[in-house]
KOLDRENKE-555810 format. One record per residue (C-alpha): residue number from 1; chain; x, y, z. Coordinates in pm, whole numbers, plus 50000, padded with zeros to 5 digits. Layout:
! KOLDRENKE-555810
<node><miro>NUM</miro><lumti>A</lumti><X>X</X><Y>Y</Y><Z>Z</Z></node>
...
END
This chain:
! KOLDRENKE-555810
<node><miro>1</miro><lumti>A</lumti><X>50000</X><Y>50000</Y><Z>50000</Z></node>
<node><miro>2</miro><lumti>A</lumti><X>50125</X><Y>50346</Y><Z>49916</Z></node>
<node><miro>3</miro><lumti>A</lumti><X>49941</X><Y>50671</Y><Z>49978</Z></node>
<node><miro>4</miro><lumti>A</lumti><X>50032</X><Y>51039</Y><Z>49989</Z></node>
<node><miro>5</miro><lumti>A</lumti><X>49847</X><Y>51351</Y><Z>50089</Z></node>
<node><miro>6</miro><lumti>A</lumti><X>49909</X><Y>51709</Y><Z>50180</Z></node>
<node><miro>7</miro><lumti>A</lumti><X>49958</X><Y>51791</Y><Z>50546</Z></node>
<node><miro>8</miro><lumti>A</lumti><X>49593</X><Y>51878</Y><Z>50592</Z></node>
<node><miro>9</miro><lumti>A</lumti><X>49423</X><Y>51738</Y><Z>50902</Z></node>
<node><miro>10</miro><lumti>A</lumti><X>49098</X><Y>51713</Y><Z>50704</Z></node>
<node><miro>11</miro><lumti>A</lumti><X>49258</X><Y>51434</Y><Z>50497</Z></node>
<node><miro>12</miro><lumti>A</lumti><X>49337</X><Y>51220</Y><Z>50804</Z></node>
<node><miro>13</miro><lumti>A</lumti><X>49005</X><Y>51031</Y><Z>50797</Z></node>
<node><miro>14</miro><lumti>A</lumti><X>49038</X><Y>50943</Y><Z>50428</Z></node>
<node><miro>15</miro><lumti>A</lumti><X>49393</X><Y>50814</Y><Z>50473</Z></node>
<node><miro>16</miro><lumti>A</lumti><X>49287</X><Y>50616</Y><Z>50782</Z></node>
<node><miro>17</miro><lumti>A</lumti><X>48997</X><Y>50461</Y><Z>50587</Z></node>
<node><miro>18</miro><lumti>A</lumti><X>49229</X><Y>50365</Y><Z>50301</Z></node>
<node><miro>19</miro><lumti>A</lumti><X>49469</X><Y>50198</Y><Z>50546</Z></node>
<node><miro>20</miro><lumti>A</lumti><X>49180</X><Y>50015</Y><Z>50720</Z></node>
<node><miro>21</miro><lumti>A</lumti><X>49057</X><Y>49882</Y><Z>50384</Z></node>
<node><miro>22</miro><lumti>A</lumti><X>49409</X><Y>49769</Y><Z>50293</Z></node>
<node><miro>23</miro><lumti>A</lumti><X>49439</X><Y>49579</Y><Z>50625</Z></node>
<node><miro>24</miro><lumti>A</lumti><X>49110</X><Y>49403</Y><Z>50550</Z></node>
<node><miro>25</miro><lumti>A</lumti><X>49227</X><Y>49306</Y><Z>50201</Z></node>
<node><miro>26</miro><lumti>A</lumti><X>49546</X><Y>49165</Y><Z>50360</Z></node>
<node><miro>27</miro><lumti>A</lumti><X>49329</X><Y>48966</Y><Z>50606</Z></node>
<node><miro>28</miro><lumti>A</lumti><X>49475</X><Y>49150</Y><Z>50905</Z></node>
<node><miro>29</miro><lumti>A</lumti><X>49192</X><Y>49178</Y><Z>51156</Z></node>
<node><miro>30</miro><lumti>A</lumti><X>49118</X><Y>49184</Y><Z>51527</Z></node>
<node><miro>31</miro><lumti>A</lumti><X>49366</X><Y>49325</Y><Z>51781</Z></node>
<node><miro>32</miro><lumti>A</lumti><X>49651</X><Y>49334</Y><Z>51527</Z></node>
<node><miro>33</miro><lumti>A</lumti><X>49449</X><Y>49552</Y><Z>51292</Z></node>
<node><miro>34</miro><lumti>A</lumti><X>49328</X><Y>49776</Y><Z>51574</Z></node>
<node><miro>35</miro><lumti>A</lumti><X>49682</X><Y>49827</Y><Z>51710</Z></node>
<node><miro>36</miro><lumti>A</lumti><X>49814</X><Y>49905</Y><Z>51362</Z></node>
<node><miro>37</miro><lumti>A</lumti><X>49528</X><Y>50149</Y><Z>51294</Z></node>
<node><miro>38</miro><lumti>A</lumti><X>49585</X><Y>50342</Y><Z>51617</Z></node>
<node><miro>39</miro><lumti>A</lumti><X>49964</X><Y>50352</Y><Z>51568</Z></node>
<node><miro>40</miro><lumti>A</lumti><X>49931</X><Y>50470</Y><Z>51207</Z></node>
<node><miro>41</miro><lumti>A</lumti><X>49668</X><Y>50726</Y><Z>51308</Z></node>
<node><miro>42</miro><lumti>A</lumti><X>49911</X><Y>50871</Y><Z>51565</Z></node>
<node><miro>43</miro><lumti>A</lumti><X>50201</X><Y>50872</Y><Z>51318</Z></node>
<node><miro>44</miro><lumti>A</lumti><X>49993</X><Y>51042</Y><Z>51048</Z></node>
<node><miro>45</miro><lumti>A</lumti><X>49855</X><Y>51300</Y><Z>51291</Z></node>
<node><miro>46</miro><lumti>A</lumti><X>50211</X><Y>51381</Y><Z>51406</Z></node>
<node><miro>47</miro><lumti>A</lumti><X>50333</X><Y>51401</Y><Z>51048</Z></node>
<node><miro>48</miro><lumti>A</lumti><X>50050</X><Y>51632</Y><Z>50950</Z></node>
<node><miro>49</miro><lumti>A</lumti><X>50122</X><Y>51858</Y><Z>51245</Z></node>
<node><miro>50</miro><lumti>A</lumti><X>50496</X><Y>51871</Y><Z>51181</Z></node>
<node><miro>51</miro><lumti>A</lumti><X>50499</X><Y>51850</Y><Z>50801</Z></node>
<node><miro>52</miro><lumti>A</lumti><X>50458</X><Y>52222</Y><Z>50740</Z></node>
<node><miro>53</miro><lumti>A</lumti><X>50794</X><Y>52395</Y><Z>50745</Z></node>
<node><miro>54</miro><lumti>A</lumti><X>50812</X><Y>52773</Y><Z>50729</Z></node>
<node><miro>55</miro><lumti>A</lumti><X>50442</X><Y>52799</Y><Z>50649</Z></node>
<node><miro>56</miro><lumti>A</lumti><X>50469</X><Y>52592</Y><Z>50331</Z></node>
<node><miro>57</miro><lumti>A</lumti><X>50237</X><Y>52302</Y><Z>50261</Z></node>
<node><miro>58</miro><lumti>A</lumti><X>50407</X><Y>51973</Y><Z>50344</Z></node>
<node><miro>59</miro><lumti>A</lumti><X>50337</X><Y>51621</Y><Z>50230</Z></node>
<node><miro>60</miro><lumti>A</lumti><X>50279</X><Y>51298</Y><Z>50418</Z></node>
<node><miro>61</miro><lumti>A</lumti><X>50362</X><Y>50959</Y><Z>50262</Z></node>
<node><miro>62</miro><lumti>A</lumti><X>50238</X><Y>50628</Y><Z>50395</Z></node>
<node><miro>63</miro><lumti>A</lumti><X>50363</X><Y>50292</Y><Z>50281</Z></node>
<node><miro>64</miro><lumti>A</lumti><X>50285</X><Y>49949</Y><Z>50421</Z></node>
<node><miro>65</miro><lumti>A</lumti><X>50351</X><Y>49591</Y><Z>50329</Z></node>
<node><miro>66</miro><lumti>A</lumti><X>50239</X><Y>49263</Y><Z>50478</Z></node>
<node><miro>67</miro><lumti>A</lumti><X>50403</X><Y>48924</Y><Z>50468</Z></node>
<node><miro>68</miro><lumti>A</lumti><X>50267</X><Y>48596</Y><Z>50598</Z></node>
<node><miro>69</miro><lumti>A</lumti><X>50335</X><Y>48690</Y><Z>50960</Z></node>
<node><miro>70</miro><lumti>A</lumti><X>50466</X><Y>49051</Y><Z>50967</Z></node>
<node><miro>71</miro><lumti>A</lumti><X>50338</X><Y>49401</Y><Z>50901</Z></node>
<node><miro>72</miro><lumti>A</lumti><X>50575</X><Y>49684</Y><Z>50808</Z></node>
<node><miro>73</miro><lumti>A</lumti><X>50463</X><Y>50049</Y><Z>50795</Z></node>
<node><miro>74</miro><lumti>A</lumti><X>50637</X><Y>50379</Y><Z>50720</Z></node>
<node><miro>75</miro><lumti>A</lumti><X>50489</X><Y>50725</Y><Z>50765</Z></node>
<node><miro>76</miro><lumti>A</lumti><X>50712</X><Y>51003</Y><Z>50633</Z></node>
<node><miro>77</miro><lumti>A</lumti><X>50668</X><Y>51378</Y><Z>50618</Z></node>
<node><miro>78</miro><lumti>A</lumti><X>50857</X><Y>51661</Y><Z>50452</Z></node>
<node><miro>79</miro><lumti>A</lumti><X>50877</X><Y>51880</Y><Z>50762</Z></node>
<node><miro>80</miro><lumti>A</lumti><X>51112</X><Y>51939</Y><Z>51050</Z></node>
<node><miro>81</miro><lumti>A</lumti><X>51075</X><Y>51757</Y><Z>51383</Z></node>
<node><miro>82</miro><lumti>A</lumti><X>50974</X><Y>51990</Y><Z>51666</Z></node>
<node><miro>83</miro><lumti>A</lumti><X>50990</X><Y>51901</Y><Z>52032</Z></node>
<node><miro>84</miro><lumti>A</lumti><X>50669</X><Y>51983</Y><Z>52218</Z></node>
<node><miro>85</miro><lumti>A</lumti><X>50659</X><Y>52329</Y><Z>52371</Z></node>
<node><miro>86</miro><lumti>A</lumti><X>50717</X><Y>52310</Y><Z>52747</Z></node>
<node><miro>87</miro><lumti>A</lumti><X>50382</X><Y>52472</Y><Z>52830</Z></node>
<node><miro>88</miro><lumti>A</lumti><X>50200</X><Y>52203</Y><Z>52634</Z></node>
<node><miro>89</miro><lumti>A</lumti><X>50401</X><Y>51898</Y><Z>52740</Z></node>
<node><miro>90</miro><lumti>A</lumti><X>50148</X><Y>51783</Y><Z>53002</Z></node>
<node><miro>91</miro><lumti>A</lumti><X>49868</X><Y>51772</Y><Z>52745</Z></node>
<node><miro>92</miro><lumti>A</lumti><X>50071</X><Y>51640</Y><Z>52452</Z></node>
<node><miro>93</miro><lumti>A</lumti><X>50354</X><Y>51409</Y><Z>52356</Z></node>
<node><miro>94</miro><lumti>A</lumti><X>50186</X><Y>51072</Y><Z>52407</Z></node>
<node><miro>95</miro><lumti>A</lumti><X>50178</X><Y>50961</Y><Z>52042</Z></node>
<node><miro>96</miro><lumti>A</lumti><X>50524</X><Y>50806</Y><Z>52012</Z></node>
<node><miro>97</miro><lumti>A</lumti><X>50501</X><Y>50617</Y><Z>52345</Z></node>
<node><miro>98</miro><lumti>A</lumti><X>50159</X><Y>50488</Y><Z>52237</Z></node>
<node><miro>99</miro><lumti>A</lumti><X>50298</X><Y>50370</Y><Z>51902</Z></node>
<node><miro>100</miro><lumti>A</lumti><X>50579</X><Y>50190</Y><Z>52089</Z></node>
<node><miro>101</miro><lumti>A</lumti><X>50328</X><Y>50009</Y><Z>52312</Z></node>
<node><miro>102</miro><lumti>A</lumti><X>50111</X><Y>49899</Y><Z>52019</Z></node>
<node><miro>103</miro><lumti>A</lumti><X>50381</X><Y>49787</Y><Z>51775</Z></node>
<node><miro>104</miro><lumti>A</lumti><X>50675</X><Y>49546</Y><Z>51816</Z></node>
<node><miro>105</miro><lumti>A</lumti><X>50921</X><Y>49810</Y><Z>51700</Z></node>
<node><miro>106</miro><lumti>A</lumti><X>50910</X><Y>50182</Y><Z>51621</Z></node>
<node><miro>107</miro><lumti>A</lumti><X>51202</X><Y>50383</Y><Z>51484</Z></node>
<node><miro>108</miro><lumti>A</lumti><X>51205</X><Y>50758</Y><Z>51424</Z></node>
<node><miro>109</miro><lumti>A</lumti><X>51448</X><Y>50889</Y><Z>51165</Z></node>
<node><miro>110</miro><lumti>A</lumti><X>51484</X><Y>51266</Y><Z>51185</Z></node>
<node><miro>111</miro><lumti>A</lumti><X>51649</X><Y>51463</Y><Z>50907</Z></node>
<node><miro>112</miro><lumti>A</lumti><X>51654</X><Y>51789</Y><Z>50720</Z></node>
<node><miro>113</miro><lumti>A</lumti><X>51427</X><Y>51643</Y><Z>50448</Z></node>
<node><miro>114</miro><lumti>A</lumti><X>51165</X><Y>51524</Y><Z>50697</Z></node>
<node><miro>115</miro><lumti>A</lumti><X>51082</X><Y>51264</Y><Z>50958</Z></node>
<node><miro>116</miro><lumti>A</lumti><X>51011</X><Y>50895</Y><Z>50898</Z></node>
<node><miro>117</miro><lumti>A</lumti><X>50838</X><Y>50668</Y><Z>51146</Z></node>
<node><miro>118</miro><lumti>A</lumti><X>50907</X><Y>50301</Y><Z>51073</Z></node>
<node><miro>119</miro><lumti>A</lumti><X>50693</X><Y>50045</Y><Z>51256</Z></node>
<node><miro>120</miro><lumti>A</lumti><X>50652</X><Y>49674</Y><Z>51250</Z></node>
<node><miro>121</miro><lumti>A</lumti><X>50465</X><Y>49398</Y><Z>51423</Z></node>
<node><miro>122</miro><lumti>A</lumti><X>50409</X><Y>49024</Y><Z>51414</Z></node>
<node><miro>123</miro><lumti>A</lumti><X>50066</X><Y>48943</Y><Z>51273</Z></node>
<node><miro>124</miro><lumti>A</lumti><X>49856</X><Y>48676</Y><Z>51441</Z></node>
<node><miro>125</miro><lumti>A</lumti><X>49622</X><Y>48506</Y><Z>51196</Z></node>
END
């Protein structure tokens, strides 16, 4: 599965629906599908928030592939990683820890061209 969109929060539901349909086609259901959906939703929401650099419209790219027993997902944006502002830390900053609890592995790659969140999990069928 490959999908791209602009960093517009109004597109989040459409991208989430496309990912959910793809999981169904791949016969990934139940708790595995739910965990993957929540983790991807968090990653996309973060990417959309951080994908706009200097007021320009950024892009978010989602790719996923499934094997017999594994699911691999990447969510990449074209923005610059920003640490949460100290006054908002108490109310924010739970997305990455949540992704790490739901998936077997989560790696963040930060760079000048954007941020990539790579996730993977074993799929129970």
